[in-house]
C-alpha positions as CSV (number, residue, x, y, z in Angstrom):
1,X,-18.5,20.9,23.1
2,X,-19.7,19.9,19.5
3,X,-16.7,21.2,18.0
4,X,-14.5,19.1,20.5
5,X,-16.2,15.8,19.7
6,X,-16.3,16.5,16.0
7,X,-12.3,17.2,15.9
8,X,-11.7,14.1,18.4
9,X,-13.8,12.1,15.6
10,X,-11.7,13.5,12.6
11,X,-8.6,12.9,14.3
12,X,-9.4,9.3,15.3
13,X,-10.5,8.5,11.7
14,X,-7.1,9.8,10.3
15,X,-5.2,7.8,12.6
16,X,-6.4,4.3,11.4
17,X,-3.4,2.4,9.9
18,X,-3.5,1.5,6.4
19,X,-6.0,-1.9,6.3
20,X,-5.7,-4.3,3.6
21,X,-9.0,-4.2,1.2
22,X,-10.4,-7.7,0.4
23,X,-9.2,-7.2,-3.0
24,X,-5.7,-6.3,-1.7
25,X,-5.6,-9.6,0.2
26,X,-5.5,-11.3,-3.1
27,X,-2.5,-9.6,-4.5
28,X,0.6,-11.8,-4.6
29,X,4.0,-10.4,-3.7
30,X,6.5,-11.9,-6.2
31,X,10.0,-12.9,-4.7
32,X,11.5,-12.4,-8.4
33,X,10.2,-10.0,-11.3
34,X,7.9,-12.1,-13.8
35,X,9.0,-12.5,-17.1
36,X,5.8,-13.3,-18.7
37,X,3.2,-10.9,-17.0
38,X,2.0,-7.4,-18.2
39,X,2.9,-4.2,-16.1
40,X,0.2,-2.5,-14.9
41,X,1.8,0.3,-13.3
42,X,4.4,1.4,-10.8
43,X,3.0,2.2,-7.2
44,X,4.2,3.7,-4.0
45,X,2.9,2.8,-0.7
46,X,3.6,5.3,2.3
47,X,3.1,5.2,5.9
48,X,4.1,8.1,7.7
49,X,4.8,6.6,11.2
50,X,7.5,4.3,9.5
51,X,5.5,0.9,9.4
52,X,6.9,-1.2,6.6
53,X,4.0,-3.5,6.9
54,X,1.2,-0.6,6.8
55,X,3.1,0.7,3.5
56,X,2.9,-2.5,2.0
57,X,-0.4,-2.7,2.6
58,X,-1.1,0.6,0.8
59,X,0.9,-0.7,-1.9
60,X,-1.2,-3.9,-2.2
61,X,-4.3,-1.9,-2.3
62,X,-3.2,0.5,-5.0
63,X,-2.5,-2.8,-7.3
64,X,-5.6,-4.2,-6.6
65,X,-7.2,-0.9,-7.9
66,X,-5.1,-1.2,-10.9
67,X,-6.6,-4.8,-11.7
68,X,-3.2,-6.6,-10.7
69,X,-2.5,-10.1,-9.6
70,X,0.8,-9.3,-7.9
71,X,3.6,-7.0,-7.3
72,X,7.2,-7.0,-7.0
73,X,9.0,-4.5,-4.4
74,X,11.7,-2.6,-5.9
75,X,12.8,-0.8,-2.8
76,X,11.8,-0.2,0.6
77,X,12.9,3.2,1.7
78,X,12.9,4.8,5.3
79,X,13.0,8.5,5.5
80,X,12.9,9.9,9.1
81,X,9.2,8.6,10.3
82,X,7.9,7.9,6.7
83,X,8.4,4.6,5.3
84,X,7.9,4.0,1.6
85,X,7.5,1.1,-0.5
86,X,8.1,1.3,-4.3
87,X,6.8,-1.7,-6.4
88,X,5.9,-2.6,-10.0
89,X,2.5,-3.9,-10.2
90,X,1.9,-6.9,-12.7
91,X,-1.1,-8.9,-14.4
92,X,-0.3,-12.6,-15.0
93,X,-3.3,-13.7,-16.3
């Protein structure tokens, strides 16, 4: 019985959609590539259930970890049930 409860707990935790972190909420999404900003990295957000929004959330969270102020989305790629968002992260301070 303990094993069954533990297994249920693990699977329920792993199925939580990608939530925006507090820092991720502060990341701007640029409509055009900024010209006077420093590139902080290239990032990929993924969602295995095909959600563009959740893949974008992951990309925003990753940009926040890099100390970025915003991202420019280069590509959104659906591949079966997986959605990936490829973006460039920038620091415009």
